[in-house]
N, CA, C and O atoms as a CHARMM CRD file, in Angstrom:
* protein
*
  236
    1    1 MET  N    -21.16800-283.69600 118.19800 PROA 1      0.00000
    2    1 MET  CA   -20.42500-283.11200 117.42900 PROA 1      0.00000
    3    1 MET  C    -19.65200-282.13000 117.96400 PROA 1      0.00000
    4    1 MET  O    -20.00800-281.14100 118.60700 PROA 1      0.00000
    5    2 LYS  N    -17.77600-282.74300 117.41400 PROA 2      0.00000
    6    2 LYS  CA   -17.00700-281.79000 117.72000 PROA 2      0.00000
    7    2 LYS  C    -16.96300-280.26500 117.01800 PROA 2      0.00000
    8    2 LYS  O    -17.19800-280.16400 115.81400 PROA 2      0.00000
    9    3 ARG  N    -16.73200-279.39600 117.61700 PROA 3      0.00000
   10    3 ARG  CA   -16.45800-277.88300 117.45800 PROA 3      0.00000
   11    3 ARG  C    -15.22200-277.45900 117.32300 PROA 3      0.00000
   12    3 ARG  O    -14.28100-278.11400 117.77200 PROA 3      0.00000
   13    4 ILE  N    -15.05000-276.22300 116.64000 PROA 4      0.00000
   14    4 ILE  CA   -13.54000-276.40500 115.96200 PROA 4      0.00000
   15    4 ILE  C    -13.89600-274.38800 116.22800 PROA 4      0.00000
   16    4 ILE  O    -14.95300-273.83400 115.92600 PROA 4      0.00000
   17    5 LYS  N    -12.75100-273.75100 116.80400 PROA 5      0.00000
   18    5 LYS  CA   -12.70200-272.16800 117.19400 PROA 5      0.00000
   19    5 LYS  C    -11.51100-272.06300 115.93900 PROA 5      0.00000
   20    5 LYS  O    -10.45700-272.67800 115.77500 PROA 5      0.00000
   21    6 ILE  N    -12.12700-271.09500 115.21900 PROA 6      0.00000
   22    6 ILE  CA   -11.12000-270.28200 114.21200 PROA 6      0.00000
   23    6 ILE  C    -10.91400-269.04200 114.44800 PROA 6      0.00000
   24    6 ILE  O    -11.95300-268.43700 114.71400 PROA 6      0.00000
   25    7 GLU  N     -9.83900-268.33300 114.45700 PROA 7      0.00000
   26    7 GLU  CA    -9.34800-267.26300 114.61000 PROA 7      0.00000
   27    7 GLU  C     -8.72200-266.81100 113.59400 PROA 7      0.00000
   28    7 GLU  O     -7.69100-267.46200 113.42700 PROA 7      0.00000
   29    8 GLN  N     -8.88400-265.84700 112.68900 PROA 8      0.00000
   30    8 GLN  CA    -8.20000-264.96600 112.00600 PROA 8      0.00000
   31    8 GLN  C     -6.95600-264.25800 112.11600 PROA 8      0.00000
   32    8 GLN  O     -7.21300-263.13300 112.54400 PROA 8      0.00000
   33    9 VAL  N     -5.54200-264.42700 111.89700 PROA 9      0.00000
   34    9 VAL  CA    -4.37600-263.75400 112.37500 PROA 9      0.00000
   35    9 VAL  C     -3.52600-262.98800 111.28900 PROA 9      0.00000
   36    9 VAL  O     -2.62400-262.16100 111.42000 PROA 9      0.00000
   37   10 LYS  N     -4.16900-263.59000 110.07600 PROA 10     0.00000
   38   10 LYS  CA    -3.30900-262.36400 108.90600 PROA 10     0.00000
   39   10 LYS  C     -4.38300-261.59400 108.03400 PROA 10     0.00000
   40   10 LYS  O     -5.44900-262.17700 107.83300 PROA 10     0.00000
   41   11 SER  N     -4.19100-260.33800 107.50400 PROA 11     0.00000
   42   11 SER  CA    -4.94000-260.19300 106.65400 PROA 11     0.00000
   43   11 SER  C     -5.17100-260.68400 105.26100 PROA 11     0.00000
   44   11 SER  O     -4.39800-261.22900 104.47300 PROA 11     0.00000
   45   12 LYS  N     -6.81800-260.25400 105.12400 PROA 12     0.00000
   46   12 LYS  CA    -6.84300-260.78700 103.67600 PROA 12     0.00000
   47   12 LYS  C     -6.74800-259.89300 102.36300 PROA 12     0.00000
   48   12 LYS  O     -7.21800-260.13700 101.25200 PROA 12     0.00000
   49   13 ILE  N     -6.05800-258.85700 102.76100 PROA 13     0.00000
   50   13 ILE  CA    -5.55800-257.67900 101.78300 PROA 13     0.00000
   51   13 ILE  C     -4.70700-258.31100 101.09100 PROA 13     0.00000
   52   13 ILE  O     -3.88200-258.96600 101.72900 PROA 13     0.00000
   53   14 GLY  N     -4.63200-258.32400  99.66300 PROA 14     0.00000
   54   14 GLY  CA    -3.85000-258.73200  98.74900 PROA 14     0.00000
   55   14 GLY  C     -3.84100-260.01800  98.40700 PROA 14     0.00000
   56   14 GLY  O     -3.02000-260.49600  97.62400 PROA 14     0.00000
   57   15 ARG  N     -4.90000-260.76300  99.06200 PROA 15     0.00000
   58   15 ARG  CA    -4.96100-262.15900  98.60400 PROA 15     0.00000
   59   15 ARG  C     -5.74400-262.40400  97.56400 PROA 15     0.00000
   60   15 ARG  O     -6.44900-261.49800  97.11900 PROA 15     0.00000
   61   16 PRO  N     -5.75300-264.01000  96.85300 PROA 16     0.00000
   62   16 PRO  CA    -6.60800-263.90000  95.78500 PROA 16     0.00000
   63   16 PRO  C     -8.40300-264.00600  96.39300 PROA 16     0.00000
   64   16 PRO  O     -8.91400-264.40300  97.44000 PROA 16     0.00000
   65   17 GLU  N     -8.91800-263.44200  95.15300 PROA 17     0.00000
   66   17 GLU  CA   -10.53200-263.50200  95.63200 PROA 17     0.00000
   67   17 GLU  C    -11.32500-264.45300  96.39300 PROA 17     0.00000
   68   17 GLU  O    -12.28600-264.33300  97.15300 PROA 17     0.00000
   69   18 ARG  N    -10.45600-265.69100  95.85100 PROA 18     0.00000
   70   18 ARG  CA   -11.34000-266.88600  96.38500 PROA 18     0.00000
   71   18 ARG  C    -11.04200-267.19900  97.96000 PROA 18     0.00000
   72   18 ARG  O    -11.75100-267.82200  98.75100 PROA 18     0.00000
   73   19 GLN  N     -9.88700-266.63200  98.15500 PROA 19     0.00000
   74   19 GLN  CA    -9.62000-266.65900  99.59400 PROA 19     0.00000
   75   19 GLN  C    -10.27800-265.83700 100.69800 PROA 19     0.00000
   76   19 GLN  O    -10.42700-266.13300 101.88400 PROA 19     0.00000
   77   20 LYS  N    -10.62300-264.77800 100.06200 PROA 20     0.00000
   78   20 LYS  CA   -11.58600-263.93400 100.52900 PROA 20     0.00000
   79   20 LYS  C    -12.60200-264.35900 100.99100 PROA 20     0.00000
   80   20 LYS  O    -12.92000-264.47000 102.17500 PROA 20     0.00000
   81   21 ARG  N    -13.43900-264.74600  99.61300 PROA 21     0.00000
   82   21 ARG  CA   -14.98300-265.21900 100.15000 PROA 21     0.00000
   83   21 ARG  C    -14.69000-266.61700 100.81500 PROA 21     0.00000
   84   21 ARG  O    -15.74600-267.11100 101.20900 PROA 21     0.00000
   85   22 THR  N    -13.84600-267.22800 101.00800 PROA 22     0.00000
   86   22 THR  CA   -13.69000-268.16700 101.96000 PROA 22     0.00000
   87   22 THR  C    -13.87400-268.04600 103.41800 PROA 22     0.00000
   88   22 THR  O    -14.60100-268.60700 104.23800 PROA 22     0.00000
   89   23 LEU  N    -12.50600-266.64800 103.49200 PROA 23     0.00000
   90   23 LEU  CA   -13.10900-266.25900 104.84800 PROA 23     0.00000
   91   23 LEU  C    -14.33600-265.79400 105.11400 PROA 23     0.00000
   92   23 LEU  O    -14.81800-266.16600 106.18300 PROA 23     0.00000
   93   24 GLN  N    -14.98800-265.06600 104.42200 PROA 24     0.00000
   94   24 GLN  CA   -16.31600-264.55600 104.65600 PROA 24     0.00000
   95   24 GLN  C    -17.34500-265.46700 105.07300 PROA 24     0.00000
   96   24 GLN  O    -18.16700-265.29400 105.97200 PROA 24     0.00000
   97   25 ALA  N    -17.17100-266.68300 104.14300 PROA 25     0.00000
   98   25 ALA  CA   -18.28500-267.70300 104.59100 PROA 25     0.00000
   99   25 ALA  C    -17.97400-268.17600 105.76400 PROA 25     0.00000
  100   25 ALA  O    -18.95100-268.56400 106.40400 PROA 25     0.00000
  101   26 LEU  N    -16.90900-268.28700 106.30100 PROA 26     0.00000
  102   26 LEU  CA   -16.63800-269.10600 107.79900 PROA 26     0.00000
  103   26 LEU  C    -16.93500-267.99800 108.64400 PROA 26     0.00000
  104   26 LEU  O    -16.78300-268.09700 109.86200 PROA 26     0.00000
  105   27 GLY  N    -17.41300-266.77600 108.01700 PROA 27     0.00000
  106   27 GLY  CA   -18.23500-265.36900 109.12100 PROA 27     0.00000
  107   27 GLY  C    -16.54000-264.87500 109.96400 PROA 27     0.00000
  108   27 GLY  O    -16.42100-264.79500 111.18600 PROA 27     0.00000
  109   28 LEU  N    -15.30900-264.58100 108.89000 PROA 28     0.00000
  110   28 LEU  CA   -14.32400-264.06400 109.44900 PROA 28     0.00000
  111   28 LEU  C    -14.46600-262.51700 108.92800 PROA 28     0.00000
  112   28 LEU  O    -14.68900-262.47500 107.71800 PROA 28     0.00000
  113   29 ARG  N    -14.39200-261.32300 109.52100 PROA 29     0.00000
  114   29 ARG  CA   -13.98900-260.24000 108.76700 PROA 29     0.00000
  115   29 ARG  C    -12.95400-259.33600 109.08600 PROA 29     0.00000
  116   29 ARG  O    -12.59600-258.30700 108.51300 PROA 29     0.00000
  117   30 GLY  N    -12.44100-260.02700 110.33000 PROA 30     0.00000
  118   30 GLY  CA   -11.27800-259.16600 110.58000 PROA 30     0.00000
  119   30 GLY  C     -9.76300-259.90200 111.16100 PROA 30     0.00000
  120   30 GLY  O     -9.72600-261.10600 110.90800 PROA 30     0.00000
  121   31 ILE  N     -9.02800-259.58200 111.59400 PROA 31     0.00000
  122   31 ILE  CA    -7.95000-259.94600 112.34400 PROA 31     0.00000
  123   31 ILE  C     -8.52800-260.13200 113.78000 PROA 31     0.00000
  124   31 ILE  O     -9.33400-259.47800 114.44200 PROA 31     0.00000
  125   32 ARG  N     -8.07000-260.86000 113.93000 PROA 32     0.00000
  126   32 ARG  CA    -8.26300-261.23700 115.86400 PROA 32     0.00000
  127   32 ARG  C     -9.58700-261.58700 116.33900 PROA 32     0.00000
  128   32 ARG  O     -9.85000-261.91400 117.49600 PROA 32     0.00000
  129   33 GLN  N    -10.93100-261.44100 114.75400 PROA 33     0.00000
  130   33 GLN  CA   -12.02800-262.36400 115.36600 PROA 33     0.00000
  131   33 GLN  C    -12.19500-263.81100 115.34900 PROA 33     0.00000
  132   33 GLN  O    -11.62100-264.55000 114.54900 PROA 33     0.00000
  133   34 VAL  N    -12.99000-264.18600 116.24700 PROA 34     0.00000
  134   34 VAL  CA   -12.80500-265.77200 116.54800 PROA 34     0.00000
  135   34 VAL  C    -14.22700-265.99800 116.17300 PROA 34     0.00000
  136   34 VAL  O    -15.08100-265.14800 116.42600 PROA 34     0.00000
  137   35 VAL  N    -14.45600-266.92500 115.68100 PROA 35     0.00000
  138   35 VAL  CA   -15.85600-267.73000 115.32200 PROA 35     0.00000
  139   35 VAL  C    -15.78200-269.11600 115.26300 PROA 35     0.00000
  140   35 VAL  O    -14.82500-269.65000 114.70300 PROA 35     0.00000
  141   36 GLU  N    -16.83100-269.87700 115.85900 PROA 36     0.00000
  142   36 GLU  CA   -16.92400-271.12300 116.30500 PROA 36     0.00000
  143   36 GLU  C    -17.87000-271.83700 115.59400 PROA 36     0.00000
  144   36 GLU  O    -19.01000-271.37600 115.53600 PROA 36     0.00000
  145   37 HSD  N    -17.54300-273.12100 114.91600 PROA 37     0.00000
  146   37 HSD  CA   -18.29100-273.99400 113.79800 PROA 37     0.00000
  147   37 HSD  C    -18.14200-275.38200 114.60300 PROA 37     0.00000
  148   37 HSD  O    -17.43400-275.65100 115.57300 PROA 37     0.00000
  149   38 ASP  N    -19.16100-276.26700 113.78100 PROA 38     0.00000
  150   38 ASP  CA   -19.07100-277.72700 114.06000 PROA 38     0.00000
  151   38 ASP  C    -17.78700-277.75600 113.29900 PROA 38     0.00000
  152   38 ASP  O    -17.41300-276.79100 112.63200 PROA 38     0.00000
  153   39 ALA  N    -17.25700-278.63600 113.38200 PROA 39     0.00000
  154   39 ALA  CA   -16.10300-279.60900 112.84400 PROA 39     0.00000
  155   39 ALA  C    -16.68800-280.66700 111.67800 PROA 39     0.00000
  156   39 ALA  O    -16.38200-281.85900 111.71000 PROA 39     0.00000
  157   40 THR  N    -17.50400-280.13700 110.71400 PROA 40     0.00000
  158   40 THR  CA   -18.03300-281.08200 109.43600 PROA 40     0.00000
  159   40 THR  C    -16.84900-281.22600 108.69300 PROA 40     0.00000
  160   40 THR  O    -15.88400-280.77900 109.31400 PROA 40     0.00000
  161   41 PRO  N    -16.56400-281.69900 107.56400 PROA 41     0.00000
  162   41 PRO  CA   -15.53200-282.17400 106.35900 PROA 41     0.00000
  163   41 PRO  C    -15.68600-280.58100 105.48600 PROA 41     0.00000
  164   41 PRO  O    -14.75700-279.92700 105.01400 PROA 41     0.00000
  165   42 GLN  N    -16.81300-280.32200 105.47000 PROA 42     0.00000
  166   42 GLN  CA   -16.99500-279.04500 104.67100 PROA 42     0.00000
  167   42 GLN  C    -16.10000-277.51300 105.39600 PROA 42     0.00000
  168   42 GLN  O    -15.55700-276.66700 104.68600 PROA 42     0.00000
  169   43 ILE  N    -16.13300-277.48000 106.64200 PROA 43     0.00000
  170   43 ILE  CA   -15.76300-276.51500 107.37400 PROA 43     0.00000
  171   43 ILE  C    -14.75700-276.62200 107.53600 PROA 43     0.00000
  172   43 ILE  O    -14.14600-275.55500 107.58300 PROA 43     0.00000
  173   44 LEU  N    -14.02100-277.76300 107.70200 PROA 44     0.00000
  174   44 LEU  CA   -12.46000-278.15500 107.91600 PROA 44     0.00000
  175   44 LEU  C    -11.88200-278.22400 106.60500 PROA 44     0.00000
  176   44 LEU  O    -10.66900-278.02200 106.63900 PROA 44     0.00000
  177   45 GLY  N    -12.35700-278.44900 105.43000 PROA 45     0.00000
  178   45 GLY  CA   -11.83400-278.01400 104.01500 PROA 45     0.00000
  179   45 GLY  C    -11.69600-276.86800 104.16100 PROA 45     0.00000
  180   45 GLY  O    -10.51100-276.58500 104.34100 PROA 45     0.00000
  181   46 MET  N    -12.50000-275.85100 104.17600 PROA 46     0.00000
  182   46 MET  CA   -12.50800-274.35500 104.19000 PROA 46     0.00000
  183   46 MET  C    -11.23000-273.76300 105.08200 PROA 46     0.00000
  184   46 MET  O    -10.40900-272.92100 104.71800 PROA 46     0.00000
  185   47 VAL  N    -11.28600-274.24100 105.96200 PROA 47     0.00000
  186   47 VAL  CA    -9.87200-274.02400 107.12600 PROA 47     0.00000
  187   47 VAL  C     -8.60700-274.47600 106.52900 PROA 47     0.00000
  188   47 VAL  O     -7.62900-273.75500 106.72700 PROA 47     0.00000
  189   48 ARG  N     -8.44900-275.59700 105.79800 PROA 48     0.00000
  190   48 ARG  CA    -7.58800-275.72700 105.29200 PROA 48     0.00000
  191   48 ARG  C     -7.25700-275.06800 104.10500 PROA 48     0.00000
  192   48 ARG  O     -6.06100-275.12900 103.81700 PROA 48     0.00000
  193   49 LYS  N     -8.09800-274.35700 103.21300 PROA 49     0.00000
  194   49 LYS  CA    -7.69900-273.81300 102.04500 PROA 49     0.00000
  195   49 LYS  C     -7.18100-272.26100 102.24800 PROA 49     0.00000
  196   49 LYS  O     -6.66100-271.58200 101.36300 PROA 49     0.00000
  197   50 VAL  N     -7.54200-271.66900 104.18400 PROA 50     0.00000
  198   50 VAL  CA    -6.71400-270.44800 104.30600 PROA 50     0.00000
  199   50 VAL  C     -6.23400-270.50300 105.59500 PROA 50     0.00000
  200   50 VAL  O     -6.22500-269.59300 106.42400 PROA 50     0.00000
  201   51 SER  N     -5.69100-272.04500 105.74700 PROA 51     0.00000
  202   51 SER  CA    -4.70500-272.17700 106.99100 PROA 51     0.00000
  203   51 SER  C     -3.67400-271.18600 107.21300 PROA 51     0.00000
  204   51 SER  O     -3.42300-270.77200 108.34500 PROA 51     0.00000
  205   52 HSD  N     -3.08300-270.80000 106.20600 PROA 52     0.00000
  206   52 HSD  CA    -1.93900-269.89600 106.35200 PROA 52     0.00000
  207   52 HSD  C     -2.52400-268.57800 106.84100 PROA 52     0.00000
  208   52 HSD  O     -1.67000-267.80500 107.27300 PROA 52     0.00000
  209   53 LEU  N     -3.90200-268.09900 106.87700 PROA 53     0.00000
  210   53 LEU  CA    -3.93200-267.28700 107.37700 PROA 53     0.00000
  211   53 LEU  C     -4.84000-267.11000 108.75100 PROA 53     0.00000
  212   53 LEU  O     -5.20700-266.03200 109.21900 PROA 53     0.00000
  213   54 VAL  N     -5.08500-268.29500 109.23000 PROA 54     0.00000
  214   54 VAL  CA    -6.33600-268.20000 110.36000 PROA 54     0.00000
  215   54 VAL  C     -5.75800-269.38700 111.66600 PROA 54     0.00000
  216   54 VAL  O     -5.40100-270.45100 111.15900 PROA 54     0.00000
  217   55 LYS  N     -5.67400-269.36000 112.63600 PROA 55     0.00000
  218   55 LYS  CA    -5.49300-270.42900 113.50400 PROA 55     0.00000
  219   55 LYS  C     -6.93200-270.80800 114.19000 PROA 55     0.00000
  220   55 LYS  O     -7.98900-270.18700 114.30400 PROA 55     0.00000
  221   56 TYR  N     -6.42700-272.29800 114.65500 PROA 56     0.00000
  222   56 TYR  CA    -7.47200-273.10400 114.47200 PROA 56     0.00000
  223   56 TYR  C     -7.32400-274.17400 116.19900 PROA 56     0.00000
  224   56 TYR  O     -6.25000-274.36200 116.77100 PROA 56     0.00000
  225   57 GLU  N     -8.43000-274.60800 116.60100 PROA 57     0.00000
  226   57 GLU  CA    -8.25100-275.53600 117.51800 PROA 57     0.00000
  227   57 GLU  C     -9.57100-276.13400 117.63700 PROA 57     0.00000
  228   57 GLU  O    -10.68300-275.73500 117.29100 PROA 57     0.00000
  229   58 GLU  N     -9.05600-277.48500 118.37400 PROA 58     0.00000
  230   58 GLU  CA   -10.89200-278.16400 118.32100 PROA 58     0.00000
  231   58 GLU  C    -11.13400-278.00900 120.30900 PROA 58     0.00000
  232   58 GLU  O    -10.44200-278.36700 121.26300 PROA 58     0.00000
  233   59 ILE  N    -12.23500-277.42100 120.20200 PROA 59     0.00000
  234   59 ILE  CA   -12.80300-277.40300 121.95600 PROA 59     0.00000
  235   59 ILE  C    -13.87100-278.25700 121.81800 PROA 59     0.00000
  236   59 ILE  O    -14.56600-278.53800 122.79400 PROA 59     0.00000
C-alpha cells in the first residue's frame, strides 16, 4: 500500500475545533512535525479537510 508523508506547516490556533481534532487524529501536534500514514481513503479525506494547514507527499 502507498504511504503518505504529512507535515504541519501552519498553526491550528484560531481554527475551528473540527480542524484541530482532525490534526490531532492525524497525529500532528505542532508546526514542522512530520508523520507517515498509509494512503487510505480515510486519511486522504482528513488531509483534504486541513490541506491549507499541511503539506503532504507520497513516498
